Residue, then its C-alpha position, 0 to 999 in steps of 0.5 A: m747930606i743924609t736925605r739925598l744918600l737916602v733918596l739916592a739909595i731908593a732909586l738904585l734899588a728901584t732901578p732894575l739890574q742890567a746884569e745879574e745872576v738868577l736861580t731856579r729849582h729843578r728836580g731838587i738841585t739849584l740852576n743857574g744863569n746870567l741875565e742881561l737886560a738891554p737898556d729900558k727893556g724888560l722881559e716882557d720886551g723878549v728875551i734870548v735864551i743862550a745854551h752853552g757848548l759840551l761840558a761848557h758854561n756861560r761865562m766862556e768867552l763866545v758867551v760873553a760876547l754874544q751877551r754884550g754884543f746882543r744888549k748893544h742891539g738891544y735884545s735882553t738875554l739869559a745865558v744858562n748854565f746846564s747842570l750836568g747833574i751838579d748843584n749850582r755848577h759854575g766854570m767848565f765841567d770837572c773831569r774828576k767828578l762822576h759823569t751822570h749827565r746825558p744829552a737829553d737832560a737839557l730838555d728838562e732844564l730848558d723846560a725849566w728855564i722857560g717856565w721861570l721866564k714865563t713867571q717873570g712875564a716873557t712871552d717872546i723867547t728866542l732859543l739859541g745855542h751853540s755846538q752841542g747847546g745847538a744840537q739839545v736846542a734843536l732837539y727841544a724845539a723839535e720834541r717840546p714846541d712851546a708857543a712862547v718860543g718863537a725863533v730858533v738859532l743854531l750856531a755851529p750846531a754839533t753833528f753826530d754820527a756814531d761811526r765817526a765818534a768811535v774813530a774819534y774816540e779811539q783816536r783821542f784816547g788810544a782805546p776802542l769805544a766798543p768794549v766800553l759801549t758793550r759794558a754800558e749796554e749790559l749794565l743798562h739792560g740789567g737795570r743798573g744804569e746808574t753804575p759807574i764805569d771807571r777809568i775811561g775816556f769820556l767826551s773831553c776827559p782822559d781819565a774818568s767814571a761815567t755812568a752806564s746810562s751817560v755812556i749810552g746817552w752820549y755814544a750810542p747810535s741816535p739820529l737825535r743828536n745829529t742836528p741837520t736830521l732834527l731840522p725838518r722837525i722844527r716848526q718855529r723860524t730857525l736860523v743855522v750859523a756854520a763857521g766857515a773854517d769849523d774843524v769841530v763839525p766840519d761836515l755841518a755844511q755838507q749836511l745842511n746843503s743836502l736838506p730839502p728846501q724848508r720855508n722856516l729855515t735860513m742858512e748862513a755861513l761866516d767865512g773864516a770863523d772857527h767854531f768858537f767865533l774867536d776875535l771879531y767873528a762873535e760880533e759878526a755873528v751877532d749882527t747876522i743873527a740880529a738881522w734876521l731876528e728884525r726881519 
């Protein structure tokens, strides 16, 4: 009996885990991600890196559904948590914490994860980002092309217009954005970019503190924040999946349709899907992406 239990224990240890949390270090903090291997597959067989949306995390409903769906299609996935300046962050960003993060910070963290995957034998990587994560993945692909990244998938990726952002800010928080942005610019130009600005509306947080550099990063005009603007610069084969009933980035389809033809770019729209692809739309999104990857 003891021998049989010992043999079973050894067999279990020798079997690779199908889902596990993995960690890597980056600039003194721990980054975590959820790795799910497809049946009978290893990272050397390819992997999809999934980046979540604004202030979110890798166990949100959509990301869980994506990982489950891709596993059924035979694809391994790594869903990462962007740190947002917090060591080993899990769950939604806590609005009581100081915002020190900037959108472009995600590029360095994607670099760290791609480097980690390479050490594990991965050479065929697809980058997939949802919402703000889609904009950050698009920026990464445009700014830092990597031979190991063969495909880019953008799921309802974020758009950005500074004037529209200012209007939305005042509607949401009942105060104008301009004085906050002016104060942040003054601090940044004075070499005090890490100085907190307190008691402001910030992203989805109604009573927040954010450093001047974080305010500039998220609210100052920049073409690098608008996904459609970045698409002509991406050289990998790219798929953009728009949600037909998206009220978060309602201008995405219009901007995509105004782009000149691009041989490496495919655009799909899922009629009826909301921004988070709730209900069965996540499954439809997975089917659409898997079919495109297999072409």
